[in-house]
C-alpha positions in Angstrom: 21.0 -107.4 153.5 20.9 -103.8 152.0 23.1 -104.7 149.0 20.7 -107.4 147.9 17.6 -105.2 148.3 19.3 -102.4 146.4 20.3 -104.7 143.6 16.8 -106.2 143.3 15.2 -102.7 143.3 17.6 -101.5 140.7 17.0 -104.6 138.5 13.2 -104.0 138.6 13.5 -100.3 137.8 16.1 -100.6 135.1 14.5 -103.6 133.4 11.2 -101.8 132.9 10.6 -100.3 129.5 8.8 -97.3 128.1 7.1 -96.1 125.0 9.7 -94.6 122.7 9.3 -91.2 121.2 9.2 -91.8 117.5 12.8 -91.7 116.4 13.7 -88.6 118.5 16.3 -90.3 120.8 19.2 -92.4 119.8 21.8 -93.2 122.4 25.5 -92.8 121.4 28.8 -93.3 123.1 29.4 -89.5 123.0 26.1 -88.8 124.7 27.0 -91.3 127.4 30.4 -89.5 127.8 28.5 -86.2 128.2 26.2 -87.6 130.8 29.1 -89.2 132.8 30.9 -85.9 132.8 27.8 -84.0 133.9 27.3 -86.4 136.8 30.9 -86.0 137.9 30.7 -82.2 137.6 27.6 -82.1 139.7 29.2 -84.2 142.4 32.1 -81.8 142.6 29.8 -78.7 142.4 27.6 -79.8 145.3 30.1 -81.6 147.5 33.6 -80.5 146.6 34.5 -84.2 146.1 35.7 -86.1 143.2 34.6 -89.7 142.3 36.4 -92.3 144.3 39.2 -94.1 142.4 37.6 -97.4 143.4 34.7 -96.6 141.0 36.2 -98.3 137.9 33.0 -98.8 135.9 30.2 -96.6 134.7 26.9 -98.2 133.5 24.6 -96.0 131.5 21.0 -97.3 131.2 19.4 -95.1 128.6 15.9 -94.5 127.3 14.4 -91.8 125.2 13.2 -89.8 128.3 15.7 -90.5 131.0 19.1 -92.2 131.6 20.5 -93.7 134.8 24.3 -93.7 135.3 25.8 -95.9 138.0 29.5 -95.7 138.9 30.6 -98.9 140.5 33.4 -101.2 141.6 32.6 -104.8 140.6 30.3 -106.2 138.0 26.7 -105.2 138.4 25.2 -107.8 136.1 24.5 -106.4 132.6 27.8 -107.7 131.1 28.4 -110.8 133.1 27.5 -112.5 136.4 26.9 -110.0 139.2 29.7 -109.9 141.8 28.9 -110.2 145.5 31.4 -107.4 146.2 29.7 -105.0 143.7 29.4 -101.6 145.2 27.8 -98.4 143.8 29.7 -95.2 144.5 27.5 -92.7 142.6 24.1 -93.0 141.0 22.9 -90.2 138.7 19.6 -89.7 136.8 19.7 -87.5 133.7 16.6 -86.3 131.8 17.2 -86.6 128.1 14.2 -84.6 126.9 14.1 -81.7 126.1 17.8 -81.5 126.8 20.3 -83.3 129.1 19.8 -82.3 132.8 21.0 -84.0 136.0 17.9 -84.5 138.1 19.1 -86.9 140.8 22.5 -87.7 142.3 23.1 -90.2 145.1 26.3 -91.1 146.7 26.8 -94.7 147.8 23.6 -96.6 148.3 21.2 -93.8 149.3 22.9 -90.6 150.4 21.0 -88.0 148.3 22.9 -85.0 146.9 20.5 -83.7 144.3 16.8 -84.7 144.1 14.7 -82.7 141.6 11.2 -83.9 140.8 11.9 -85.5 137.4 9.0 -84.5 135.2 9.6 -87.5 132.9 9.1 -90.0 135.7 5.4 -89.1 136.1 4.9 -89.6 132.3 6.6 -93.0 132.0 4.5 -95.7 130.4 6.1 -99.1 131.2 5.8 -101.5 128.2 8.0 -104.3 127.2 10.7 -102.1 125.5 13.9 -102.2 127.5 16.6 -99.4 127.7 20.0 -99.7 126.2 22.8 -100.4 128.7 26.4 -99.3 128.0 29.6 -100.0 129.9 32.4 -97.5 130.4 35.7 -98.4 132.0 37.8 -96.0 134.1 40.6 -94.5 132.1 42.7 -92.2 134.2 40.4 -89.4 135.4 37.7 -90.2 132.9 35.8 -93.1 131.5 36.1 -94.8 128.1 33.2 -96.5 126.2 33.5 -100.3 125.9 30.2 -101.7 124.6 26.4 -101.5 124.6 23.5 -104.0 124.6 19.8 -104.2 125.4 19.2 -104.9 129.0 18.1 -108.3 130.4 14.4 -108.9 131.1 13.4 -108.9 134.8 13.3 -112.7 134.7 16.9 -113.0 133.4 18.2 -110.5 135.9 16.6 -112.3 138.8 18.0 -115.6 137.6 21.5 -114.0 137.6 21.0 -112.6 141.1 19.8 -116.0 142.3 22.9 -117.7 140.9 25.1 -115.2 142.6 23.5 -115.8 146.0 23.4 -119.6 145.5 27.2 -119.6 144.9 27.9 -118.0 148.3 29.4 -120.4 150.8 27.5 -119.1 153.9 27.7 -120.9 157.2 24.4 -122.3 158.5 23.7 -120.2 161.6 20.5 -121.6 162.9 19.0 -125.1 162.5 15.3 -125.4 163.2 14.3 -128.9 164.5 
């Protein structure tokens, strides 16, 4: 089940924290707008494609050193219960230090478009500080900021994913006697 593995891996990555650079980085809705625009521009620059109209949400997970932007259809989990038909259309990593720079861009689940070696990833120290997650909603050809919050802990995210999979009405295929 590739979708479940991708969601679990994403939950672990995004729920990990890092040591904040003393007061140097503050996420703002405008910075999120810039990062979203940069990701969409890079998609067009490298593929000639625009973002699918089905991608109606953009989640921005932001820390002082790197931000992850995920364009999806369906709720991913940070602002409600995850939806089983959740689907990522574009994933983008943006270094925030020393300036904003797109370092990774993946279409769908794992079709890599850009893959630079992010310098900041090798320097990450995972502590119990979590990134800020912001939700943007599709508004015509762009995205509008809706709200932000701190991310769920790993335990909270796994509990949400468990509830999602428990709610599925799957037929029993094999009975072992």
